[in-house]
N, C-alpha and C positions, 0 to 999 in steps of 0.2 A: 432600522429594519435589519434583521439578522441576515448574514450572508449565507447563501446556500452552498454547501460543500458536498460534492459528489465524491464519496469515498469508495474507491474501487480496489478490491483486494482479495486475499485468500482467507484461510481459516482464522488468521489472527485479526482480520477485520470482521469476519463472521462471529468471532467470539467463542470458537471451539474450546471445550473444556477437556483436556487430555486425560483427566481423571475419570471420564465417563467411558463406559463400555459400549455405548450405543450412539456415539456421535453427538451427544448433547452439547448445548452451548451455555455459556454463563448467562445469568439474568441480564437484561438490558442495562440495569443500573450499575453493573460491574464490568461491562464491556467499554472499551475506550470510546467507541462511537456514541454509546449512551451517556457516558460521562461528559463528553463534549456537548451533546444536546442539552443535558441538564444544566450546563453552565449558563445557558441563555444567550450567549453571544453568537451562536452558530445554529443554522438549520441544517442538520446532518442528514444526508441521503446515503444510508449505509448499504453498500452492495458488496458484501463479502460472501465468498463461497468456498467451502472446503475443497482442497485439491486444485484450485484454479491456477492455471499457468498464464503467462502473458499471451494474449490472443495471437494466434498465428494460423488459424484455420478459418475457412469461410463461415462455418457454423458459429465459432466464437465471436467473430466480428458482427454477425447478424444479431447475436444475443446482446452485445454491447450497444449496437445501434438501437435496439428496442429499449434498453434501459435509458439511454441518453434522451431519446425522443419522449419518454415518459417523465423526464425530470424537469421539464419546463425551464430550461436555461439556468444551469448552475453558475454561481460566481467563481467557483474554483473546482477544477477536476484534479483530485489527489489520487495518485496511484501508488500502491505498494505491493509489488509482485516480483517474483524471481526465485523464491525459495523452492517452490514445487518444480520449476524448470530445472533447477540443480539436481533434484532427486530423480527426474525423469530422463535427463540427457544421458546417453551412453558414455560420453566424455564431458563431464561438467566443465563449463567454461564461462567465467564472468564476462569475457568479451563477447562471446556468442549470445549471451543473455542480454547484454547491453544493445547489441545489434537488433535483437528481437524487440526490445523495448523501444528502440528508435523508430521502428516501423509503426508500432502502436501509437506513439506520440504524434507522428506526422498525420496519421489517420484521424486522431482525436482533434488535432488542430484544424483539419479540413471539415469536420462534422458541423453541420448547421446549428445543432443544439449546443455546441461547445465553443463556437467561434469567438465568443466574448469572455470566455472563462480563463482565469489564471490557471496555468498548469503547474502542478506541484509533484515532482518525482521524489518518492521516499525510498531510500535504500533500506531493505528489511534488516532487522537485527541479525547478527552473525550466528549461524548454526553451530551448536556445540554438541556434536554427537561423536564421541571418541572412536567409534567403529567406522566412521565415514570420513577418512582423512582428506581425500581429494575434495569432497563436497564442502567440508569445513574451510579448506584453503581457498577455494573459489568463492565461497560465501563471504569470507573476509576481504576478498578483492573486489566485491561487487560495489561497495561504497565508492571507491575511487573510479571505477568504470562508469557508474551512474553520474558521479560528480562531473566527469569530463563530458559526458553526454549532455547534461543539463546546461553546462557552460556553452557548449557548441550550439545548442538550440535556443539559448537565451531564455530558459525557463527557470522556475524556482526549484530548489533542491534541499532536501533534508536527509541527513544520514542517521537513521535510527540505530545503526550499528555502533555509533559513538554515544548513544544515550544511556547506556548501562541498563537496558530493559531486563528485569528479572524474568526468566523463563521457568516453565514447569519442568517436571522431571525428565521429559523427553528432549530437552535442549532445543526445542523448536518453537513451541507455542508459549505465548505470554502466560505468566501466572496472573492471579488477580492483582497482585501488586504491580506487575508489569503493565497491565491495562491502565492502572492509575498513573503510573509514571509516563507512559506513552501519551495519554490524554493531556497531561500537563505540558509536555514538550510540544505536542502538536498544536495545542491552543496558542502557545507562545509563538510558534512558527507562523500560524495563520494571522495572528495579530500583526506580526512583522510584515507579512505580505500586504495586508490591506491598509496598514499605516503608510507603507511605501507608495501605494497607489493613490493616495489622497492628493 
């Protein structure tokens, strides 16, 4: 039976196509979530949203509660967020974002729909926007901050910042090749998690 993977993220999980003028997304067959689903080993529950930050408001947690309750018990909760937080914070800080992520992960752990799920924290690829020096610097530090958090909580971790994900012209969103590379690396990561749990 395929493992159910709850994929919670932002526009890179949504599959936003930065070449679009109207916020269009790539076809499902070219998004990393769709590529994983097509592989047959995983039952992917894709919950990506443009502009999503790590939940830190009551409304955001209510929305996630609804999504989890509708997912009928995922085997893995995989979260890749933090990039939009960097762009929205007055003073971007990898450590502040990791603290926000820690609150989310404690909340997910306590949620009845996710209590049996493996938790996978994915550090997003490093932002490459030459005009945003501080954001780029803190983005590069996010992998280490998340790695430390995952170790402290005893959960799974993957650093997509070390995966060499090709991005589009904006230096933030995955290119089509980037989605392919990310899907391949995520599949290997998931195989490792569930092989270890046997």
